C-alpha positions in Angstrom: 46.2 116.9 52.7 43.1 114.5 52.8 39.8 115.6 54.2 36.9 113.6 55.3 33.4 115.2 55.4 30.0 114.1 56.2 27.9 116.5 53.8 29.6 119.9 54.4 30.7 119.0 57.8 34.4 118.6 58.1 35.7 115.9 60.1 39.2 116.5 61.8 42.0 114.3 60.9 42.9 111.4 63.3 39.5 111.4 64.3 37.5 107.9 64.5 34.1 107.4 62.8 31.8 105.1 63.6 30.0 103.7 60.6 27.2 101.6 62.1 26.1 100.2 65.5 23.3 97.7 65.5 21.5 95.9 68.4 19.1 93.0 68.1 17.9 93.2 71.6 17.1 96.3 73.8 18.5 94.7 76.9 21.2 97.4 77.3 24.1 95.6 75.7 24.5 98.1 73.3 25.1 100.9 75.7 27.6 98.8 77.5 29.6 98.2 74.5 29.4 101.8 73.2 30.4 103.2 76.8 33.3 100.5 76.8 34.4 101.8 73.5 34.2 105.1 74.0 36.5 104.5 77.4 38.9 102.6 75.4 39.6 104.9 72.9 39.5 107.9 75.3 43.5 107.1 75.7 44.2 107.8 72.1 42.4 111.3 72.7 40.9 111.6 69.0 37.4 112.7 68.6 34.6 110.0 67.8 32.3 111.1 65.1 28.9 109.3 63.8 26.0 110.5 61.5 22.3 109.2 62.2 19.0 109.8 60.3 17.3 112.6 61.8 14.1 110.3 62.0 15.7 107.5 63.7 14.3 108.6 67.1 15.4 105.5 69.0 19.1 105.8 67.8 19.4 109.8 68.7 18.0 108.9 72.0 20.7 106.1 72.7 23.8 108.2 71.2 22.5 111.1 73.6 22.1 108.8 76.5 25.7 107.6 76.0 26.9 111.3 76.1 27.4 111.9 72.1 27.1 115.6 71.3 25.2 117.0 68.5 27.4 119.1 66.3 25.7 119.2 62.7 23.1 118.5 60.4 23.2 117.5 56.8 19.9 118.3 55.0 18.6 116.0 52.4 16.5 116.7 49.4 13.4 115.4 50.9 12.3 118.5 53.2 12.8 118.0 57.0 15.1 114.9 56.5 18.8 114.4 56.9 21.4 113.1 59.1 22.4 114.4 62.6 26.1 114.4 63.3 27.3 113.7 66.8 30.8 113.8 68.6 32.2 112.9 71.6 35.3 114.8 72.0 37.8 112.3 73.6 39.7 114.6 75.8 41.6 112.7 78.7 39.0 111.9 81.4 38.3 109.5 83.9 37.0 106.4 82.7 33.5 105.7 83.8 32.9 102.4 85.8 30.8 100.3 83.5 29.2 98.4 86.5 27.7 102.0 87.5 24.9 101.2 85.0 23.1 98.9 87.7 24.0 95.7 85.7 26.5 93.2 86.4 28.7 93.3 83.1 30.4 90.0 83.9 28.8 88.6 80.9 32.2 88.1 79.0 31.4 90.9 76.7 33.4 93.8 78.6 35.2 93.5 82.0 35.8 96.5 83.8 38.6 96.3 86.4 39.4 98.9 88.9 
């Protein structure tokens, strides 16, 4: 049986792991894309995991804002440093409407249809 870990934290089989998310601008596009991705993979019911440096406060705020839950910490040798581990358990839930962010999402990136 193959196992995957982030530090000592075991990631369940059939989980999705986000290795990197990057945004060039602070215009809300990353949130729309991330929520769209989470809604799209929701149909598979697989949990989504990611890790982020503890000192990356902007990313920590972002992941918590889009509904990720902090479930672990991987310490580094440098005191006080390490990685936070986040997940979003993809139990079947009603997909959120992307336009509820107060923005028009008709920019060609993601389109939400009812």
